[in-house]
BABA-346910 format. One record per residue (C-alpha): residue in one letter; y, z, x. Coordinates in steps of 0.2 Angstrom, whole numbers, plus 5000, padded with zeros to 4 digits. Each point is the difference from the previous one (the first is absolute). Layout:
BEGIN
aYZX
...
end
This chain:
BEGIN
x613850165361
x501349904991
x501549955010
x501650094995
x501449884995
x501350095009
x500349935018
x499249865011
x499550095016
x500849925015
x499049955016
x498550094991
x498649945012
x500950025016
x500750174996
x498450084995
x499149925015
x501350075011
x499550174995
x498349975008
x499250104987
x498650135004
x499050024983
x500050195003
x501850015005
x501650074992
x501349884995
x501850014993
x500949874989
x501850075000
x500749874988
x498649994986
x501049894987
x498749904990
x498650055011
x499649835008
x499850065018
x499250174995
x498649914990
x499649895015
x499950165011
x498950094987
x498849855000
x499750035018
x499750194999
x498350094998
x500350185003
x501849985006
x501550044990
x501749924995
x501550104997
x501449904992
x501950044996
x501349934989
x501550084992
x500149884986
x499350064983
x499349824996
x499050005016
x499350174995
x499349914984
x499249875011
x499250145011
x499350094984
x499049844997
x499250015017
x499650194998
x499249964983
x498849875009
x498350085004
x499949895016
x501650065008
x500550174992
x499150115013
x500749905015
x501850004993
x501550125000
x501749964993
x501650105003
x501649954990
x501350025013
x501149935014
x499049955016
x501350095011
x499050154995
x498449935007
x499550145011
x500250134986
x499049904988
x498649985012
x500050185005
x499950044981
x498549884999
x499150095014
x500349875014
x500950015016
x499549845008
x499549834992
x499349835006
x501349894993
x501749994991
x500649854991
x501849974994
x500649854989
x501950035000
x500449874987
x500650034982
x498649964988
x500049844989
x500050124985
x501550095005
x501049845003
x499349934983
x500550144989
x501849984995
x500350194996
x499650045019
x501649905005
x499249935016
x500349824996
x501749924998
x499349864989
x499450114986
x501550104994
x499950184995
x500750165009
x500050015019
x498850145002
x498849955015
x499250185002
x498249995006
x499850174993
x500850004983
x500350185001
x501149995015
x501750074996
x501149855007
x499849824994
x500849845006
x501250024986
x500650175006
x500349935017
x501049854994
x501150124989
x500250155012
x499949955018
x501749985009
x500549835006
x499650055018
x498250054995
x499849844990
x500649905015
x498750095012
x498649974987
x500349824998
x500349975018
x498550105007
x498749974986
x500549834994
x500749935016
x501449934989
x501549925009
x501150034985
x499650184998
x501850065001
x500649874987
x498650044988
x500250195001
x501949984997
x499649904985
x498850134993
x501250145002
x501449904992
x498849964985
x499750194998
x501850044998
x499949914983
x498350054995
x498350055006
x498749875005
x498750014986
x498749865003
x499449865012
x501049874991
x501650095005
x499450025018
x499549825001
x501749944993
x500950115014
x499049935013
x500249824995
x501950014997
x500250095017
x498849905012
x500249814997
x498449915007
x498949864995
x498550125003
x500350134987
x498250065000
x500050045018
x501650114998
x499350084985
x498350035009
x501050095014
x501050114989
x498550054990
x499050035016
x501450125006
x500050094984
x498150024999
x499950075018
x501450124997
x499450064984
x498250045006
x500550045018
x498749885006
x500449995018
x500150185002
x498450024991
x499249875011
x500550085016
x499450174994
x498349934996
x499949905017
x500450165010
x498550094991
x498849865001
x499350035018
x499850184997
x498949964985
x498949875008
x498450035009
x499849915017
x499649824996
x500750024983
x501149864993
x501749984993
x500349854989
x501849964994
x500649864989
x501949985001
x501149874990
x501749995009
x500650045018
x500750174996
x498250064996
x499249895014
x501150065014
x499650194999
x498249964998
x499949885015
x501050125011
x499050164995
x498449915003
x500549935017
x501150145007
x499750154989
x501950014996
x501249904989
x501249955014
x498949855004
x499950045019
x498950095012
x500550185002
x499250105014
x500050185006
x500650075016
x498449945009
x500349824993
x498550024988
x500149924982
x499150094987
x499149874989
x499150044984
x499449834995
x499249845007
x500749854992
x498549904991
x501349874994
x501249945014
x500849894987
x500050044982
x498749924988
x500949904986
x499349924984
x499449825001
x500749864989
x498650024987
x500450194998
x501849964998
x499749874987
x498950124990
x501250145002
x501849965005
x500550185003
x498850005015
x501149875010
x501050135010
x498550125003
x499650055018
x498450105004
x499950115016
x498550095006
x499950145012
x498650115007
x500250195005
x499850035018
end
C-alpha cells in the first residue's frame, strides 16, 4: 500500500507497540489524519477491526484509499466526526468495548503546510484554523468578535502568553478602525505590540491559543478521556501522544488519578477509584534520529495506560 503524502506519523513504532495488539481485537484511532498509525495497526490485525475518526474532510479522502484496498477494507471502519463523540460512534458501529484506543493530538503536517487552512504564521492567508472546515466559528471570527477580556483569557490560558493584556488591547484598538482580514495584519499587530528577539516563539504561542480556542481542543480532550475507561476492556490500552504541556497535563493526571486536578481524591472510606495502571511512568519521547527526520516530533510525549 503506497504511503500517503499527508503526515509523518510520530512515535509510530512505540505507540503501536504500546497498544499490545491482539490480532483479533477491536482498536480505535481517534485522530486518523494521514492514516500512518492506522495502517500499522491494520497490518497487525487478522480478524480484528480498526475504527477510525477524523473530522477533517482531507483525512476522509485518505481513509477512502484504505477502504478501497482489498487487504484492509473488511477490517476498517471510518467515521468523519469529532472524537469527543467516541461512545456514540462506537455504539453505532455495534461495539460497547474495545481492546485499545490511540490518540495523536498533534496538528497534521498537511494542515500546517496548506496556507488556506491558516494554521501556520509563516504562510500567510486567512486565520481559519478549523479542524472541521464546516464548523461555524473560525479563528478570524474570534479575533474580530471576542471581547478584550475573552481575548486576554484565551491568550493567557491557551498560549501562556505573559503579554496577553497588551496584545488583546492592541487587537481591540485595531478593530476600531477596521476588521482583521488576514494573517499579515495579525502578525503585524503582534510584532508591533510585543517587542522581542524571539518573534517566532511569540507567534507560536498566539497561534496555539487561537487554534485551541477555535477547536475547543482541551474541552474535547477531557471529554474523550472521561469516556475512555468505560470503553476499554480490562487489560485494554490507552495510548496518547501530546505536543505541549496543556495537553500532557490532563492526560497524565487522568491516567494517574482519574481526575484533572492532578491529586489523589478518595471517598469517605479513604479509597481512591483508579481506572488505569500506568505503563509509562515517564513519557516516551522521540530520539534524535526521529527529530532530525521530522522536526515536528520534537515536543511529542507518549503516555500509555492499561485498563484495570
